[in-house]
C-alpha positions as CSV (number, residue, x, y, z in Angstrom):
1,X,254.9,211.7,68.8
2,X,258.1,212.8,68.9
3,X,259.2,216.2,68.2
4,X,262.5,217.3,67.4
5,X,263.8,220.5,68.8
6,X,264.7,222.8,66.3
7,X,260.9,222.1,64.4
8,X,259.3,222.6,68.0
9,X,261.2,226.1,68.2
10,X,260.4,227.2,64.6
11,X,257.1,226.4,65.2
12,X,256.8,228.6,68.3
13,X,258.8,231.1,66.5
14,X,256.3,231.7,63.7
15,X,253.1,231.7,66.6
16,X,255.1,234.6,68.4
17,X,255.7,236.3,65.2
18,X,251.9,235.9,64.1
19,X,250.0,239.3,64.4
20,X,246.9,239.5,66.3
21,X,243.9,239.5,65.0
22,X,243.0,242.9,65.7
23,X,246.2,243.9,63.9
24,X,245.6,242.2,60.8
25,X,243.9,244.3,57.5
26,X,240.3,245.1,59.1
27,X,239.8,246.6,55.4
28,X,239.6,249.8,53.7
29,X,240.3,253.3,55.7
30,X,237.6,255.6,55.3
31,X,238.1,258.6,53.4
32,X,239.0,261.5,55.5
33,X,240.4,259.5,58.3
34,X,244.1,261.3,58.0
35,X,243.7,264.3,59.3
36,X,247.2,265.2,57.2
37,X,245.4,264.3,53.8
38,X,242.9,266.1,52.0
39,X,241.8,265.0,48.7
40,X,239.0,266.7,48.0
41,X,240.8,269.5,48.8
42,X,243.6,268.6,46.1
43,X,240.6,268.2,43.6
44,X,239.3,271.8,44.4
45,X,242.7,273.1,44.5
46,X,243.3,271.3,40.7
47,X,240.3,272.7,39.7
48,X,240.4,276.0,40.5
49,X,244.5,276.3,39.4
50,X,243.5,274.4,36.1
51,X,242.3,277.7,34.2
52,X,244.8,279.5,35.5
53,X,247.4,277.7,34.2
54,X,246.1,277.6,31.0
55,X,247.2,281.3,30.5
56,X,250.8,280.9,32.3
57,X,252.2,278.2,29.1
58,X,254.8,280.0,27.8
59,X,256.8,279.0,24.0
60,X,260.2,277.9,24.4
61,X,262.1,281.2,23.3
62,X,260.0,283.4,25.5
63,X,260.7,280.6,28.7
64,X,264.4,281.2,28.3
65,X,264.1,284.7,28.0
66,X,262.2,285.4,30.9
67,X,263.5,283.0,33.0
68,X,266.8,284.1,32.6
69,X,265.5,287.8,33.7
70,X,266.6,289.2,36.7
71,X,265.1,287.8,40.0
72,X,263.7,284.8,38.0
73,X,264.0,281.4,39.6
74,X,264.5,278.5,37.0
75,X,262.9,275.3,38.9
76,X,263.6,271.7,38.2
77,X,261.9,269.8,40.3
78,X,262.7,266.3,39.1
79,X,265.2,264.2,41.1
80,X,268.5,265.4,42.2
81,X,269.7,262.3,40.3
82,X,268.1,263.0,36.8
83,X,269.1,266.8,37.7
84,X,272.4,265.8,38.0
85,X,272.3,263.9,34.7
86,X,271.3,267.0,32.8
87,X,269.2,270.3,33.5
88,X,268.3,273.4,31.6
89,X,271.3,275.9,31.9
90,X,270.5,278.1,35.2
91,X,268.1,275.9,36.6
92,X,268.0,275.1,40.5
93,X,266.7,271.6,41.9
94,X,264.3,271.0,44.3
95,X,262.9,267.8,43.5
96,X,259.1,267.6,44.3
97,X,259.1,265.0,46.9
98,X,260.8,267.6,49.1
99,X,258.0,270.1,48.6
100,X,257.4,271.7,52.0
101,X,256.6,275.3,53.2
102,X,260.2,275.5,54.6
103,X,261.8,273.9,51.9
104,X,260.1,276.1,48.9
105,X,260.4,279.4,51.3
106,X,264.5,278.3,51.6
107,X,264.8,278.0,47.6
108,X,262.5,280.8,46.5
109,X,263.3,283.1,49.0
110,X,261.2,285.5,50.7
111,X,259.2,287.2,47.7
112,X,256.2,285.6,47.0
113,X,255.4,287.4,43.7
114,X,259.3,286.2,42.5
115,X,258.4,284.8,38.9
116,X,259.2,280.9,39.0
117,X,259.5,279.2,35.4
118,X,259.1,275.6,35.8
119,X,259.7,272.5,33.2
120,X,260.0,268.5,33.4
121,X,260.8,265.4,31.6
122,X,257.7,266.0,29.3
123,X,258.9,269.3,27.6
124,X,261.4,267.0,26.0
125,X,260.7,264.9,23.0
126,X,263.8,263.3,22.8
127,X,262.4,260.6,25.4
128,X,265.8,259.6,26.2
129,X,267.6,259.2,30.1
130,X,267.7,261.7,31.8
131,X,264.1,263.0,30.6
132,X,262.0,259.5,30.0
133,X,258.4,260.9,28.9
134,X,256.0,260.1,32.0
135,X,252.4,259.5,31.3
136,X,250.7,262.6,29.8
137,X,248.1,262.8,32.4
138,X,251.3,262.8,35.6
139,X,253.7,265.1,33.8
140,X,255.7,266.2,36.4
141,X,254.7,270.0,35.5
142,X,251.1,269.6,36.7
143,X,252.0,268.5,40.2
144,X,254.8,271.2,40.2
145,X,252.1,273.7,38.9
146,X,249.6,272.8,41.7
147,X,251.7,272.7,44.4
148,X,253.6,275.9,43.8
149,X,250.4,278.1,44.1
150,X,248.7,276.1,46.6
151,X,251.7,277.2,48.8
152,X,251.2,280.6,47.9
153,X,253.5,281.5,44.8
154,X,251.1,282.8,42.1
155,X,253.9,283.7,39.8
156,X,254.2,280.3,38.1
157,X,255.0,280.0,34.2
158,X,255.4,276.9,32.7
159,X,257.3,275.7,29.6
160,X,254.7,274.9,27.4
161,X,256.1,272.7,24.6
162,X,257.8,269.9,24.1
163,X,261.6,270.8,22.7
164,X,264.4,269.0,21.6
165,X,266.9,269.0,24.7
166,X,270.0,269.3,21.5
167,X,268.7,272.2,20.6
168,X,271.3,275.0,22.0
169,X,268.5,277.4,22.3
170,X,267.2,275.2,24.9
171,X,270.4,275.7,27.2
172,X,270.9,271.7,28.3
173,X,274.0,271.2,30.2
174,X,274.4,267.6,30.6
175,X,275.7,266.3,34.0
């Protein structure tokens, strides 16, 4: 049997690139195997924060008035691109994916009791870019609220209504 050289090199390279049997998928990882992820702790935190959050949902007019008050922070946790394309006037952007103790302290400042006002795509009933409606169970407000409280910022307030981004009272700024 005669094997041409390019085919032989290809076959040998495939064998060399194949992962060893031990490195192949060995099935699921046991819960708790990663010491940097605590799903049970997250569930417990959300159960604790849920009733607290329910009392911190504001009507649009009250939200805008409070967010504009001295010392308040209007936080937009959407992506930097979505923020660039439009946001509520006066908002500061820190994408949710960038939340760490350090980044939050840098944006919020040293006062852990500073009032923080949040909103997300699901606060706008328009469902047009840059505020496309997300699955209601996964609205960014939920994770943002839980994370802020979890990181030690208890004075979180949330826009509790779905509003029209074209309503001048909202103060939407297009990018």
